[in-house]
N, C-alpha and C positions, 0 to 999 in steps of 0.2 A: 388238583389240576383244573385250569380254566376251561371247563366244558370238554376236556380231553383234547384240547387244541394242540396241534403239532407245528413245529417250526424247524425248517432247515436253514442253517446259517452257512453261507459260502465264505470261507476264509477264516483262518485261525490266528490272525494277528491280534493286535491290541483291540481294535474295534470289534472284531468277530467274537473274541473271547469275552469281552465286556458285555456284548449283547447276549451271548449265551448265558452268562452268569445272571444278568438282570432278568432275562426272560424265564429262566429256570426258577429263580426265586419267586417269580410272579405266578408260578404254577403251571407253566407251559412245558410240554415235552419237547426238548431241544436236541437236535443233532447238528454238530459242527462238521463240515466237510472241508478238510485242509489238504492242499496239494502236496506240501512237504511230507516226507516220510517220517520225520521226527521233529520235535520242537527244539530247534537249534539255538545257539547263541545268536542274539538279535542285534549285534552292533554295540554302539557306545551308550549314550544316555539321552535323557529328555527331561524337560521341566514340567512337572505337574503344578499348574497354577491353582489358585483358589477355586476356580470353577471345576477343574478336574478333580480336586480333592473332594469338593461337595458332591460330585457325581459318584466317585468311588464310595464315599460314606453312604450314599443312598442305595447303592447296590448291596452293600452289607457293611456293618460296623467292623467285622473281622477283616474285610478287604482294606478299609481305610486304616485300621491299626497296623496291618501288615505293611502297607506302603510307607507309613511313618517310620516303622522299625527298620525296613530295608533301605530306605533312602536317607537323604540328609534334610532334616527339618530346619528350615531357615528360622533363625532366632529373631526375637523382637528388635534387637539392636543391629542386625546384620545389614550391610550395604553391599551393593554391586558397584565396583569401580569401573568407570568408563575412561579409557586412556587412548592416546595415540600410539603409534608403533614404537616410539622411543621411550615410552613410559610416562609422558606428561599427562597428568590427570585432567580430564575434561569435565567429569561429573562424578558424584557419589549418589547412586540411587538408593533411597531408603526402603529396600525391599522388605525388611523386617517390620517396619512401621505399617506398611500396607497390610501385612498379615494381621497385625494387632487391630487395625481398624476394621477389617472385614471378618475377623473372628476365625480365620482359617489360615494355615501356613502355606507357603510355597514348599514343594518337596522335589528337588532334583533327584533322579533315581536312574540306575542302570536300566536300559530297555529290557534286557534279559530278565532282570529281577521283577519288573512289572509284569512281563508276559508270564513268568512262572506263577506269580501270585494270581493273576487272572485265570490261568489254566486250572490251578487248584480250586479256585472259587467256583468256576464253572462245573467242574467234575463233582465237587462237593455238593453243589446244588442239584445235581442229578442230570446234567447235560452229558450226552454221548459225544465223544470226539473220534472222528474217523480220519486217520492220517493216510497220506499217500494216495488221495483221491481228490479230484477237482470237479466242480460244477462246470458243465460245458454249455448247457442251454436249458431253457425251461419252456413249458407250455401250460396253459391253464384253461379251465372250462367254466369259470365262474364259481365253482364250488371247491375245487382243489387245485393245487399246483403240482405238476409233474416235473421233477428235476432230473435231467440226464447227466450221468456221471462218467468220468473218464475211464473207469474200469468196465464200461459197457452196461452197467446196471442203471437203475432209476429208482427214485424215491419220491413218494407222494407226501404232501404236507398241506396244512391249511395256509401257511405263509412261508415265503422264501425271503430271507434277508441277505442282501448282497453286501458283504464286507470283504470283497476280494480285490481291494486295492485300486491304485490309480489307473491300471489297465484292466479294470473289471470286465469280464466277459458278459456278466449280466447287464451292466450298464450299456455295453455295446449293443446288446440285443434290444434293450429297452429304448435307447435314445438315438443310436446310430450317429453319434456326434464326432466320430473320428478320434485321432490320438490327442493326448495332452500337449500343451505348448511349452517349449523350452523358454526359460526366463532369463537366459544370458549368463548364468553362473552355476558353478558346480559346488558340491559339498564334500569335503574330506573330513571325516569324523574319527575320533580316537578316544582312548581312555588310558590312564596311566596311574600306577600305584606308587605312592611315596614321593610325589612331587613336592618341591619346596613351596609351591604356590598353595597347596592344600591348607585350609579349606576356603580359600578366597573364591569369590565370584567376580568375573571380569568380562568386559567387552573391550576388545582391542581393535582399533581402526587403522587401516592402511589404505594404500592406493589400489583400488580394485580388489580389496581383500578385507574381510572382517572376521575376527575370531571371538567366539563365545566360550567361556570357561565356567564350570560349576562343579562343586563337590557332589559326588553321587552316593557316597557312603562314608564311613569313618576313615577310609584310607585312599579312596579312588577319586580322581578328577576325571570328568569327561570334557571333551572340547570339540568344537565344530568350527572349521574354517570354510567360509564361503568365498569362492574365487571367481572373479569375472573371467570368462573363457569361452571359446567356441564350443559348441555342443560336441560331446564325445571324446574330447582330448584327454581329460583327466581319467575317466573310467578306462580308457584304452591302455593306460600304463600300469594298471593294477595296483594292489595295496602297497607293495614295497616301493614301486616307482613313484606313486603319488606321495608317499611319506617323504621320500628323499627329495623330490622336487619341491615340496612345500617347505622342508627345512632349508633348502637352498634359497628359496624365495624370501625366507624370514631372516637371512643371515645378519642383517643390520638392525633387527628389531630388538625390543626390550629383552635382555638376555634370559631372564627366567622363563619367558614364554617360548623362546627358541629351545631352551633345554627341555621343557615339557614335551614339545613335539619330538625332539630327537630321542627322548627316553621312551617313547611309545613303541611298542612292538608292532611290526607290520601285520601280524595276525589279528591285532585288535583294531584295525583300520577299516573303515567302509568308505567307498567313493561312489557318489550318486549325482548325476546331473539333476538340477532342480526344475521341476515342471509344475504347472497347475492347470486348471481348466476354468473357463468362464462359468460363473454360477448359473445354475438352472433352477427353475421353480418346480420342475417335475422330478420328483424323487420316487414316485409310486406308479406302478402299473397293476391295477387290480389288487391281487394278493402278493405282490412283489414290491419290496422296498429297498432302496439304497441306503448305505450307512458308511460313515467314516470317509476314507479316501475314495471309495467308489462313488460317493455322492458329492464330495467337496474337497478334492485335493488342493492344497494351498502351500504357498511359500513358507519357509520356517521362520520368517522374520519376527512373528509374534509368539512363536512357540506354541501354537494352538492346535496342531494336527491331532495329537493324541487326546488333548483336553476336550475338543469338540466331539471326537468319536465317543468318549465316555459320556458326554452329555447326550448324544444321540441314543446310546444304549439305554440310558435311564428313561428318557421320554418314550422311546419305543416300548419298553416294558410297561410303563404306566398306561399307555393307550391300549395295548394288546391285553393287558391284565384286567382291563375294566369290564370285560364282558361284552363290549360293543362288537358289532359285525366286523370281521377282519378288514374288509374294504374301507369301511367308515373309520375304523381305528387308524389305519395307515394314512388316510387322508388327513386326519387330525395331527398325526406325527409330522407329515409334510408341512402343514400349516404352521405348526409350532417351531419348526427347525429352519426352514428354507431361508427366510428373510434374515434372521440373526446370522446365520453362517455365511450368507452372501456378503454381508458387510465385512465379516472377518476375512474372507478370501480376498476381497478387493483391497482392503487396507494392508493385508500382508503382502500382496503384490507390490503396492506402491512403496511400502516401507522397505521391502527387500531391495528394490531398485535404489532407494536413497542410501541404504546401508552400504552398498557396494562401493560408493565413491569411485566410480569407474574412470573419471578423469580428475585431473588435479583440481579443477574448479569445483567439481561435484564433491570431491573429498573435503575440500576446505569448507564448503557450505554445510556438509553433514556435520563436521566437527564443531563448527561455530554454532549450529543449531543445538547440538547436544550440550555444549557448554552453557548456552543461554537458558535452555530449558531445565538443566540440572538432571536430565535423564535421557535414556535412549528413545523411548516412545511412550508418551503420556497416554495415548489412546488405549494402551493395554489395560489401563485401570478400569475403563468402562467395560471392557470385554470380560475380565475375570470376576466381576461382581455378578455372578449368576448362581442361582439356586434351583433345585428341582421344584416343579410346580409353577415356574414362570416368574419367580421373584428375582430381583436384581436388575441391573441395567440392561437396556435393549439398544445396542448400537443401531444407528440408522443406515440405510443403504439407498443409494441413488439407483433406481431401476432402469434408467436410460441405458439402452444398449445391451441389457442383460437378456438372457435366453428366456423364452416364455415356457409355459407348461406344455405347449404342443411342439416345441422345437428348440433350437439353440441359436445363439447369436455368434458373432465373431468379433475379434479384436478386443482392444482395451475397453473395459466398461467402467463408467463412473469417472470421477476426476477428483 
């Protein structure tokens, strides 16, 4: 153990469990405090790009192997077809060739499968998981952090890691920057077994609507529909209502896509309005650090939410496992992570707006751009070329309008 150092991780989602596993493997005594009473089914699926796979492999070779076994490893000759709503092909993205060039695959996987693997990895590495309890606030005296819990108890530690999501209570106490901002579209996500589309990877463009489809294992497809809409409309109608409304909206679309949605069970559907936050350069308060969505919630346009959380976990474990003073170690973590992730947040925001094609002119421009580029988003290639230790590409960020270390900004940042 690194000097007997102790860490409390607030939140048992993907970022929190990844941090717990990485930190425990680095010799720290880790306790995860998770609000939910049990680790439940966590929705549809997600894409682990090469940067996420590199991070998982760095946490442990067993975790990396488990992800490859549980998910769908994209083959070297695989392509992702980008089409319009009636099935006309706009582009064929060589996603397998990218994996061959970078030496690591893309692996779409069910979110529940990934969370289960991370849970087992964290527990196997020695982390303690406390369910049914949430972190409510913290206090620190320079030497220790005192964490107040929802059950009335408290826990002291050397470090508190806030991985408690986009509405993080720890972030609220640290930054007081208000609620996240709605981006103008909602996400309806599902999964289906036995679809005729399996194992295809697809992006399907419509007016104010884009659908992403990927195989998540040997039988299952997961899909995500992003729908331009006023805030709150789609979540208010629930799982069955959203699935029915989406199927109606797709009535004249490419028939296999319509059938995939209609074959999805309402119980396997999640509905979430999409929010993000302006990037901030302050992730650390003394012995307290933000991670994952608590630090950098982002639009799903680049598929980088889970991947950057895994990166965070690896870098955090590297600095805290180095033996450096916790405050200094966390400042190094902030320095290594904030600029890279700010660029990803801002590009995801811009790309998400483009993807929606909210007007006919915008939809035509989006489709024409994808046809001419031969892919959905070329900037993704720079982002996914990341390795632990700082190797790989470093996307640039325009700092104009972004939040400083001592406060936060407002409005759209960068251009």
